[in-house]
C-alpha positions, 0 to 999 in steps of 0.5 A, a space after each residue: 500500500 502507498 503511504 498516505 503521509 509521512 506519519 503513515 510512512 514512518 509507522 511502517 518501520 521499526 522503532 529504532 528507524 523512526 527517529 532517524 526518519 524524523 530527524 532527516 525530515 526535520 533537517 529538510 523542513 528547517 532548510 526549506 521551511 516553505 517547501 511542501 511535503 508529499 509522498 512521491 514514489 512511495 517515499 517522503 518528498 519535499 517540493 518547492 518549485 519542483 522536487 527538492 529531495 526524497 528520502 526513504 528507509 531501507 534495510 540498513 540505511 536511509 536513502 537520500 535522493 537530491 537529484 543528480 545535481 545535489 550529488 555532483 555539487 557535494 561530491 567530496 562530502 558525499 564520498 564518505 558514503 555509498 552513493 550513485 548518480 542521484 542518491 546517497 546512503 546513510 547507514 543506520 550504524 553511523 550518525 546522520 550527517 544532518 548538516 550535510 543534508 541541510 546544505 544539500 537541501 538549501 542548494 537544491 532550493 536555490 537551484 529550483 528557485 533560480 529556474 523559476 526566475 528564468 
C-alpha cells in the first residue's frame, strides 16, 4: 500500500528507524521551511518549485535522493558514503550527517528557485 503521509510512512518501520526518519525530515523542513511535503514514489518528498529531495528507509540505511545535481555539487562530502548518480546512503550504524543534508537541501532550493526566475 502507498503511504498516505509521512506519519503513515514512518509507522511502517521499526522503532529504532523512526527517529532517524524524523530527524532527516526535520533537517529538510528547517532548510526549506516553505517547501511542501508529499509522498512521491512511495517515499517522503519535499517540493518547492519542483522536487527538492526524497528520502526513504531501507534495510540498513536511509536513502537520500537530491537529484543528480545535489550529488555532483557535494561530491567530496558525499564520498564518505555509498552513493550513485542521484542518491546517497546513510547507514543506520553511523550518525546522520544532518548538516550535510541541510546544505544539500538549501542548494537544491536555490537551484529550483533560480529556474523559476528564468
